[in-house]
N, C-alpha and C positions, 0 to 999 in steps of 0.2 A: 394357947392356940390363938390365931388371929384369922379374921375373915377378910377376904379381898373380893371386891365387887368387879366382875368382868362386864364392862359396858360397851365393848366394841367387838366386832368380828375378829379382828386381829388378836385381841386378848383371849378370845374364846379358843382360837386355834392353838395358842401357846400351851393350853392345858389338855390337849387331845390325848396324849399317852396315859397320864395318870387317871384322867376321867374314864377312859375305856376300861382301865384296870378296875376301877371302883364299881363299874356297872355289874361286876360279878356274873358275867355270862348272860345277862338279860339285854338283848340287842336294843330294845326300845329305850333303855336308859343310857345307851352309849353316846359318846361324843359324835360318832359317825352318823347316827340317826338324828340326834337333836340339833347338831350344827347344820346339817342339811335342811332340817325343818326351818331353822332360823333364817337361812339364806333366802328361802322362797316364801315364808310366811311372816317374817319379822315386820315387814312393811313400815308403818309409822310408829310401831311400838318401841319401847326402850328396853334394851337388854339389861337384865339385872341378875345374872347368874352369880352365885356366891361360892367361892372356893375357900375351904378351910385348910390352913397351913399350920403345921406343928412347929415346935421350936428347933427342929432339925431341917426345916425348909421343905418337908415332904407334904404333898397334897393328900389329906386324909379325909376330905369330905367335899361334896358338891351339892348345892341346892340349885337345880337347873330352872331358873325363873326368868320371867320377863314381865314388864309393866305395861298394862293397857289402860289408856284413859277413856272413860265413858261418861256420858252425861248423867245417866240415872244412878250408877253405882260408884262413881268417882274413880279413884286410882286403884286398879285391880292388879294384884300380882297373880300370875298363873304359871303353870308348869309348861316349859317348852314341849312341843309335840302334841298339844291339845288341838281340839277343833276337828276339821274335816279329815285330818290324817288318821284319826282314831287310834292313837297309840295306847296300848294297854300296859299294865304293870309299871307305870311311872312311879318314881319314888325320890326320896332324899338319899343321897349316896354317902356311905361312911365306911372307912376301913374297919376290918374285923378287930375287935377289941377296943375300938375308939368310938363306938356308936353313941354312948351316953354323952361323952364330952362333945362330940361333933354336933349332935342335935341341940344340946344345951347352948353352945356358943352361937349357933345359927338362930335359935329362938331369941337370944339376947340381942343379936344384931337387928333382928326384925323389930323388936320392941324399941330399941334405941333409935331406929330410923325415924320413928314418929315423935321422938322427944323434942320439946320446944327448943332445947339447946343444941340440937343437931344442926351443924352448919351447912348440911347438904339437903336442901328441900327436895332435890330430885329423887331421893331415896324414900320419900314418904309414901305411904300407901293407906288405903281405907278398907281393903278387902283382900284376903288371900283365898284364892280358889284352887282347890286340889282335886282334879278329876282323873279318871283312869288309874285309880289307886286300888290295889288289892286290899280286901277287907282285913287280911291278916298281916299287913305291912307294919312291922315293928318300928322301923325308922320314922315313918310318918306319925305313928301313934306316940312315939317319944317326943317328937317335935311339938305335936299338938298339946301333949301333957305339959310341957314346959311353958307353952304360951298361955294355957289356962291358968297356970300358977301366977302368971304376970297380969292376969285380969282379962284375957281375951275370952270372947264368947265363940262357941262353935255350933254350927248347924250341920247335921249329917243326914244324907238320904241315900237310898240304894242306887247304885249305878247298874249298868248292864252286866250280866253274867258272862264270864269266859268259860269255855268248855275244854277240858283236857282229858285225854286218854292216858292212863298210867300203863306204860308199855311193859309187857312181860319179856322173858328171855327168848321166846320163840314165836314165830308167826302162827304156828299151830295152836299154841296156848291162847293167843288172842282170838283166833277163830272159834275156839271152843267156848268163849264167853259170849259169842254172838247168838242172836235168836236163830232158830232153825231156818227160817225163810231168808234172813239176811245172809247167813252162811252159804246157803244155796246160791244166792245171787253172786256172792263173791267168788265162789268156786267156778261159776259159769264164766265170769270175766277172766279169771286166771286161765282156765283151760282153753277157751275159745279165742282169746285175744293176746294175753301177755305170754303165756307159755308157748303158744303157737308161733310167736314172733310177729304177728300182725300188728300188735301194739308195742311200741318201744319207748322206754323212758329216757329222755335226754336231759343233761344237766349242763348249765352254762359255765364256761370258764372265761379267761381273759379275752380269748379270741372270738367267742360266740356271745358275749354279754349283750351287745347292742342288738344283734338279730333276735336273740331270745326275748329281749324287752319288747321289740316290735311285734313278735308273735303274741306275747301276753296282752299288749295294748289292743291289737286287732281283735283277738278273741273276746276280751272283756267288753270292748265297745260294741261289737256286733251283737253279743248276747244281751247286753243292757238295752240297746236300741230296739232289739226285737221285742222287748218287754215294755217299750214306750218310755224308757228311762234314759237320761243323758249319758250315764257312765262316768266313773271317776276321772278318766283321762280327758274328758271334755274341759277340765280345768287346767289351764296352762301351769298354774302354781303346783298342782298335784303332780302333773307329768314331769315338770322340772325337778321337783323334790325327789320323786322316786328314782329318776335317772341318777341324780347326784348321790342319793343314799345307796343305790345299788353299787356304784363304783367304789364308794368307801367301804361298804360292807364286804364286797368280794375281796378287796385287798386285805381285809382283816379276818378273812375266812368265816364271816358271819352271814353270808348269803348263800342260799341254795335255790336257784331259779331253775325250775323244771318245766319241761313240756313233753306231751305225749304225741308221737307220730303214729297214726293209724293208717296202715297201707301207704306209708310214706308222706302222709299229709298231717300237719299239726291240727289237733282237735281239742286239746286242753293244755292249759299252762297254769303254773302256780308259783307265786313269789313267796318263798319261805325264809324266815330268819332262823339262824342256827345258834342256839344257846349252847352252854357247855354240855348239857345232856337232854335238852328239850328242843323240839322243833316247833316253831310258831308259824302256822299257815296264815299268811297275811292277806294276799290278794290273788284272785284267780280269774280265769276266763275259759269259756268253752265255746265250741263251734255250734251256733244255733241250727246249722243245717245237718248236723249228725247226732242230734239228741237221742235218736233211736238206738244208738250204740252206747249210750250212757257214758260220755267222755268224763264227766265229773267223778263217777264211780271208778273209772279206770285209773285216773290219776291218784285218787285216794288210796286205792289198793296198792298201786306201784310205790307211792312215796311212804306209805306205812310199812310196807315190807322192807324198803330200803332203810328206814329209820331203825327198825329192829335189828337188821343185819349190821348196822353201824354201832349198835350197843346203846342207842338213845333210850332214856327212861321215861320220856313223855312226849306226847304229840298234842299240841295245843291249837284248837280251832279258833281261839280268841273270842271276841265279843259277839253276841247275837244268839238267839234261842231257836235257830233253825232245827227242824226235827231230825235231819240226818245226823247231827252231832250225837244225839242221844242214842240213835240206832247203832252207832259205833261204840257204845258203852262209855262215851265221854261223860265226865261228871262236871256239874256247874261249880264255878269258883266265883264267889261274890266280890263285888267291887263297891267302893264308896265314892260319893261326890261330897266334898267337904268345903264349907265356907267358914273361914276364921275371921272374926271381926275384932279389931283392936278396941281399947277402952275409950277412945275419943268419942265425944258425944255426937259429932256429926256422922261418924261411921256407924254408930249404934242406930241413929235415926234412919239412915239410908237402909240399913239391914232390916229394921222393923217394917219399913214400907215394902221392901222386897218380900219379906216373910209373909206379910198379910196378903200380898198379891199371889204368891205361890200357893198359899193355903187355899185361896179362892179358886185358883186354877185346878187344884187337886179335887176340890169338892165338886166343881163343874164336871170334871172328867169322870169322877166316880158316879155322879148323877146320870151322865150320859150312858155309862156302862150298864148301870142298873136299869135304865129305861129300855135299853136294847134287850134286856133279858126277860122283859114282861111278855 
């Protein structure tokens, strides 16, 4: 196997089809999502995506990386899709049956990139940061294991939980698992609004994608601003990214953009990513002027019912510990934030300084929490 570095947007696009196939139904790992991210968030960074190609010329692995230059931490390799976009379940991609070989050759490439004899200094790095990674991600664990064997140090800390409902075969079975009070609230929404026809679930297609995005943006922004917050779409980069990702994902049947019309008026919208059998609820908005009608609950009920009808096996609310997720009997799924430091003395020194500062921050935070409990 050989590793090819993709350093331009044009090279990135050439690998779209095999990359999407290797994502294995997790839209956050797809070329559609990550190439869109690079277009709007790449900025002054250097693209350093690594494609693994076997002796038949087939793409069997991808490490979706970019290089960020910083003053305090030096040259940092990160996963595409990180930062404000909040991509979850990011990973190293590998074809089934080739996982061990792919992660091994990628680890060796990363080690060799820092070798003094390497003729390409542009590939050198001082820190590998992996965030948004599931705690049970076998591919990342294999990559890290190989790098530890080559002398790398690893620092790991808990990231935010994602929350997923394991969907049963029927809506009634899901309702039976709810608390009595929550089940009563759901029944009220169904009878008074959804089953009566007052509330209707709409789903975007090629002809309604742009109007649906405008509904989502309007509802999200008005709700955030009512809470004194700027809202995600106040960022031109985020707005541009989500429009681009939506077009790509819809074309590959990985987007489900829904909105609820209540008495003919849009009151809730949700941007969902469609996995092979998992729905990922990514971004939402509700009308702040109709909160008494519980628009958030309406769209949750409507989209969960739809997911079960389509035979989906899971509904993932993604990161964040908001109480409503547990009310739906969603279970937490842990994630890790990993820092991999190569054996170079300068990189170890930088990491030691960072680790000391991070430890102090955690002590201060813990102290503040304890003082607030007195």
